[in-house]
N, C-alpha and C positions, 0 to 999 in steps of 0.2 A: 504494500500500500504506500503510494507516494503522497506525501502531504505537502501542502503549500505552507508558507510561513504563517499565514493567517490561521490555517487549521491547527498548526502546532501550538500557536498562542492560545487558541480557544480550548484545545485539549488540556494544555497546561493550566489554564485558568480554572477549569472545572476540577482538575486534579487538586489544585490548591483550595478551592472552595469546599470540596469534600473533606479535606484535611481540617480546614477551619471548622466545619460542621462537627467533626469528631472532637475537637477541643471544647466545644460548647456542649458538655455532657453532664448528665445527672446520673450518678451511679445508683442503681436500684436492685442490684443482684448480679446475676450472671451476664445480663445484657443491659448496658446503660441506655438511657434516653439521650439521643443526639439529634443534631440537625443534618446528619449525613444523608439520610434518605431524601430530604428536600432537594439537596444538590444533585443527588443521583438522578432523581426524576427530572429536574431541570436540565441536566446534561443531555438526557434522551430527547426531551422536548425541544430544546434549542439547538442542539448540535446534530440531531438525527441519530439513527441507530449505530452507525459505524464509529463516528467520532465520539459519541456519548459513551459507548461501551469502552472505547479505547482510553478515554479519560479515567474510567474506573479501573481498568486494567493497570494503567500506569500508577494510579494511587496505591493499589494493592502490591504491585511489584516494589515500589519505593518502600512501603512499610515492611514488606518481607525482607528487604535488603538491609534493614536495620534503622532506617530513618524513623524517628518516633512521631508518626503522623496518625496513628490509630487512637481510638478513644482511650483516655487515661494516659496520654502521652507515651504510648507503648509502640513497639516495633520489633522486628526481628523474626526469624523463621519459627521460633517457639510459639508465635501467635496462632499457628495452625492448630495447636492443641487447646486453644481457648474455646469455650462454648459459643462465643459470638462470631467466630471466624466464618461460619456458614452464611451469615448475613452479608459479610463482605464479599463472598463469592457471588451471592445473589445480586450484588450491585452491578456487576458486569452485565449479567443477563437482563436485569431490570431496565437498565439504560437502553439496551438494545431493543427490548420489547416495546418500551415506551416510545422510542424513536420510530420504530416500525409502524405502530398503531397511529401515532400522531401525524406522521408524514406519509400516510397511505392515501395518496390522491393529490390533486392540484391545490385545493384550498383546504384549510384546516378549520374546523369549527370548535367552539368552546366545549361542546358536548364530547367531541372526539378527543380533545385534549384531556378532559376530566376522566373519561373512560381509560385513556392511556395511563394516567397517573394511578388509577385504582389497579389496573393490571400490573403495573410495575411494582406497586406495594405488595400485591399478592405474590409475585415472583420472588421478592426478597424473603417473604415468609416461607415460601415453598423450599427455598434453600436453607434458610436459617434455622427453622424449628427442628427439622429432622437431624441436622448436623448438631445442634445443641443437645438434642436428646441422645444422640450417639456418643458425643464427647462426655456428657455428664454420666452416662451409664457405663461406658467402657474405660475411659481414661481417668476420670475423677473418681469413679467407683460408687457413685450414688445409685441407688436403686429406685429410679423414678418411673412412674407410668407415663406414657406419651401424653396423656391428658394434662399432666402437670407441666410438661414442657410446652404444650400448646398454650396453657394459661399464662405461664411466666415468660414465654417468648413471643406471644402474639396477642392474646386477648387484652392484656393490660396496656398494650401499646396502640390498640386500634383507635381510640379517640384522638390521640395526638397525630397518628398517621393519617387519619381522615382530614384533620385540620391541615396538615402539611400537603395533602393532595389538593385540597381546595386552594390553599395559598399558592402552590406551585402552578396550578392551572390558571389562576388569575394573573400571576406574574408572566408566565409564558405567553398567555393569550395577548396581553398588552404588548409584549415585545414582538411577537409574531405578527400582530396587527400593524405595527409600525413598519415592518418589512413586507407587508402586503401578503401574508400567508394565511391569515385567519379571516373567515367570513364574519361580518358584524351582525 
């Protein structure tokens, strides 16, 4: 994939924004509340599927290489064994899916943007919750039923994630309207 200078800057911008979103966190157990998903969703909405997912891949690779850009100012390959790492993997796929749904056609509607944000949020959960369940039960040694992982890794985050979906939809719609991609 050959990228223009503008595309490299945009990918870097959303990599940095996702890192900033990680620093704004509230630790509440195995998975903290952060603003990362807001920037993941926005990366797919504003950059499209390829560049949006690339920005998240760069974010994860930087963190795995040791740069402390994950929640709790953490980084390094040991993060793979944390219960929250599955959510990070989901970021790549969520940005791609959001971009695919939102940029499916010539004009983008607010409804299409909002549905894309919900789909992206679901993708993050689809990767994060089973990974969290696996790590907690096999690596950490807790004996938790999947329902507990679902509650602690998804249900308690739904109100905030719905708010972030609405916020990211409104922000992206305004920006995309300015560049004539959204129907009013």
